[in-house]
C-alpha positions, 0 to 999 in steps of 0.5 A: 226911454219910455215912462212906466205905470208904477201902480194903480188903484180903483175904488167904489163907494156904495151910495144908494141914498144918492141914487134917489136923490141925486141921480139924474134918472130920479130927480128929473123923474120928480120934476116931471112926475112927483107922483111916479110909481117908479120913484116909490120902488126905488128905495126898495130896489136898493141894494144893501153894502153887503149884496154890493160887497158880494156883487162879482163885477164889484169885486172884479173891479177892487182886485180880488177877482180876474177879469178872467175869472169873472167870465167863467161865472153864470151870466147874468150876475145881479143874481150871483152872490159872491161868497167870502167878498171882502170890502178890500181888495187888491187895487182899492175898496167898497166905502160904505155910504156913512164912512163916505159921508165924513170924507166928504166933510173931511175934503170940505174947506169952505165948511159947506158940509154939516153933519149931524152930530150923532151920525158923526160919533156913530160912524167916526170910528169906523173911518178911522179903521181904514187902512188909508185914512190918516190922523191928519184926514181924520182930524179935519172931521167936525164933531158936527151940528144939531138936525134942526140946523141942517133941517132949516139949511134944506128947508129954507135955504135950498141946501143939498140934502145928505141921507143915510138909510133914508134918513136926513144925516146932513146938507151941502150948503150953496157957496154963494147966493146967486151964482149957479156954478157954486149952487148946493147941488153943483157943490154936492155933486164936485165934493163927491168927486173930489172926495171919491178921488181923495180915497182913489189917491191914497191908495194909489200910493200905497199901491205904487210903494211910494211916498206921498211927497214924491207925487210933483204932478196930478192930473184930474180926468173926470166929468164934473167941473168947479169953477164960478160964473166967471170961469165955469169949469176952470176950476182944479179939482186935481191940486184939490184933492191932492190937498186932503191926500197929503201930497204936499210936493205936487201941483195939477190940472184937469183934463177933460174930454168926457169918457175919452179923458182918462186915456187922454190925461194917461197919455199926457201924464207919460209924456210929462215924465218922459221929457223929464219935466215931472219925474212922478205923476198922478193921473185920477178921477172920482165919481159922478153922482149924476149918473147914480140909477141911471138905467134904474127904469129899465132896471125896476121894470125888470125885476132887477136891482137898481145896479148903479148905485156906486161912485167909482174912482181910479188913479194910476201912478206912473213914474220914470222908467225903474226897469221892471214896471210895464212901460207905456209906448208913446211911439204907439198912440191912436187917434180920431182926428177931425177928419176921421168921421164917425162911422165905426169902422172908421173909429176902429181903424183910426185908434187901432189900426193906425197905431199898429201899422206904424209900428210894424204890428198887426191886429192879433199882435195885442194880447188884450184891449181893453175899450170900454168895459161896461158891465153888461148887467147893467146895460143889457137890460137898458137896451144897450147890449154887452157893450166890450163885445160889441167893440171886440167884434168890430177889432176882428172883422177889421181884423178880418177885413185887412187879412190879419185874421181868418173869418172862422178865428172871429169868434175866439177873437173875442175871447183871446183879445178881449174882456168881459165888462166889469166897470160901473157905467160912471161915464169915464171910469169905463172907459179903457182905464179899469184893465190898467192894474190887471194888465200891469200884472198880468204884464209883470207876470208874463200872462200877456205881453202888451195890452191896447187901452182904448178911450172913446167919447161922445162930445156932441153931449156938450152941443158944441161940436158933432165930433166923435172922440178917441185915443188909444196907447199900448202898454208892454214888458220893460225894455230898459235892459233891452235896450241897454244892450241894442245900445252895445255900450253899457253905463259903466263902460261909457264911465272907463271911456271918460275915465280913460280919455281924460287920463289920455288929456291929463299925460297929453298936457303933461308931456307938452 
């Protein structure tokens, strides 16, 4: 029987100070043009925590708003406030920067994170009130050091500063004197990814209604790489985050595939469970500091606030079939192969049409498609258009070409089978997976029968190949009962037949 999706989590961390100090667009600008007018404008264009919480797409991401409800809100959304917005959602939360920095320090195993005493004292109680932050995590928060010690590390030893409200409140030190892979910059990136993954794991376990001890394997699919000069990128975020989250029975490894990595990882997890290797596997990912304020220049130029001010994270719990939860159908996998080519039509054909052909299905037979779910509020002002809509138009056009959809139905196809984008542009985060949690609920509630999750990736960014990448899978309602009926013999009947045969065998032996 197929593996099932037992639960999912989606978290955001509002990190406006990291936009300025750690986002690649801003750090590059500081090197190239330190007196830049843009850099002077950034602090004025950063949203408050309350503004980030009341932002419609963010509320959609953590599960307080259904994507269909978001689609009814007048676009653009950056100037619309959702009344009554809550920090906590069905799938996770939007954590404020000050609490997150304490979680980062609690996730640090090598004492490279230093926080100022007063800062820790001011915010530890708030972190303690978080429903998923357990006592063992809180105990890992140090009381802090003097600000002068932090200033010395930043000014004299190239440590990365940690800021809150524009003030220096801590630092991340280098973990080695000369190894660039353990520099303060890399350690900062990796610790932020790890800590946001920890938060996602904690919510995923809670949402799935399982115990932490049940998790046997974790797969991390973020975009960072941990290792030293002898094995750059060879490290293990999965096990590192599992340790802090308290998943004591878990081992794990990392899957890397640019933006397509989450979809690759979910397929791998489903296969591991179906094979019997592990009963419960969690796919997880933290956020990416480099992507903060990535399109900031375009946003500021057009009078928008900087909308890429949150780290994203998610986790998906995959278990053996429980007879209820939606299944991941491993018989319907789409894949962009080495020979597929990079033409958009060929890509969509390999990811959407090919797996459906093998199953004897047509494109309109899938109720909802979830490709790259980037928030158009972020991408349109930057000139990238509405990414999800562009994907739906291509899928619909392919259906028309295949004779499965009338051309007059094309406009309706994007609405009926598509979704409005709501995910932060954190690279791997928008790629298909934001809908998994919602799809699980929609299937259980009978709103839809199935959904296709599509992950796509730009492998050429690594300068190792010009190839594009992508994989897809289908989620559908649970078929366990149906399979039992089709088999014609129930488990009880099998037991009865075995018992009868044993009695007849015993009787035959006695007769002899």
